[in-house]
Phi, psi and omega in degrees: 000324181294320177298322178295319180294325179297315180295325184288322177297317179297322176295321182293320180291319178298318178297322175298322178291319179296324180288346175259000180283123180307323180299318181289317179306319182287341181255095189301322183297307181295319184298318177292322179297309183292323179298320180294317180293322179295318180293323182294336184267345188311305183299316183298317178293321177298317177292324177294321180293323177296318179301312182296323180296311179299316178302320176290322179294322177299314180297318181294324180293319179292326178290327176301326180299334175277355181277181184259348181286105183297322179297319178290326177294321178293322178295319181295320178301323180284327187278324188301313179299324179294320182289322177297320177293320178296315178300318181293321177296316178295326175296319179292324181289329177292321180294324177291316182294335180272356176299151179301133182284139168292120184297346180261356187305326183275355187276161169290167180237157164254120178256122180246122178235128180225136176300138175253238183276137178127010173058224184300321184294327176291322176295321177292321177292328177297321179289328176297314182296320178293321175299320181297311181292330180291319177298320176297317177301315179300317181295338187246016176069029179259152183259131178248132177227120177285126175267323180202144177211155176226083182285155174239165189296342182270009178094013181253180180229124171287327179203144172215135179237126179223160172256132175244118187245145180155188184286121174052044182296317183295322178302327182281319191251001185298335180275006181278345181295132177145191181265125183252128183250137179242137175238112181192169182272116181290156182297332180276357185271110181285333188272353180080019183279138180285131176252155178243119182233162177231154175223140174259138177238131177233133178242113181249138173292137179295131179281138176265152185306323187288340187272326183234117181255109177256116182276146183304319183286358177265002182245140171247116186246116176252147177242150179207172179282133179293134182258148177251197183295138179079005174085003179287156181279124177281320181249144177275350179243161183275090177264338182284151187228131171243114187250128179242127177269103193301319184295326184254340185085004179295135179240132176229133176242143179219130181220005188293322185273150178281352179254133177299320183297318181291319176300325178292317180296317177296320179298320182292322179299316178298310184302317177300319182289323180289325178293318179296324179295320180295315182302315181289326179293325175295318179291322179294324178303329182288340180241031183302328182297322177293320182288343179295332179289348179269140181283112181083131183249354186076011182298142184291343182280347183276145169282103186265337187206144175238130177251108185253104183289319182300331181256006180049050189229137171233136181232128175264112188285343178289329186237005177065030182263127173239131179240130183260052175209059184297326180302321179288323179297317179295340178268012175101359182277082182259005191301313185295318176299309185291320178292323175293321177292319177303312180297321179301307185288336172291316177301317177296319179295324176294319177300317179298318182298312183296320178298319183289326178289323180291326180290000000 
């Protein structure tokens, strides 16, 4: 591991020199490529430099124990356990940072939320979840843009598709895919009986043009008038777009924009991300044996989380985490959930890596 870290540090220094080279600066494509690689190594190198510093301090403290100065010896005895603990913590952090990177972690996401079982209450909760993710995005400087939505009259959403853009969005929200269950008394329930409803959430990495090549002859595009609440026509012209990918049968509709061209662009963006998701799932199936060792797969068919409003409680079933402040979570405070999930899956990945090395 240390040899590998030394090589990474050398590469980091080399990249720093390249980024200050006038020839590279004038070549924007190379400058951006090197800048991205330099940025991706920054945290790892910083932790490694701190690790080396602590290691040197530990060696110096151990050397003091062989000296004759009793006062310094006592100080060293107190310091050594603290330095050993710090070194061990940094070593574990380095192991996590050296894990293979998910190629999608730096990407923006396409967030798809759909009402499941539960009628109007499911649609209302779908709207609540979208508000929750939007609040989280606002708190972290992320940008939310609705690509498509299907609202209902009671303030709910049968479906909403949005892009969330910003730094490393996919790495933060990729574990949100799955079935989200809500338990609460609906506003329409006169008897005060608790209902259980479900909403599905899908988090897809935004596809880049170079990753998915959609040929014009693979598309069937229909246009129609955008509809509003109750089915009335909002527009007198056909601005809404229904796009069908003929090879896969995937269908995407967009009608939020007043421009047919903009709706077409949004539909194409959603379609590309769904096709990328299919492509990556096919690739993942080839390494399914490795994934079996991980607890929970993030599969969308799994019930991943329950939001219990009467008890102000949210439980993530994959990791057995229960938080008794659902009110704060619904206001976008997802940090504890997200950070615990990331730590869990990193730990599982480390276990898999260690098992592979031992084998």
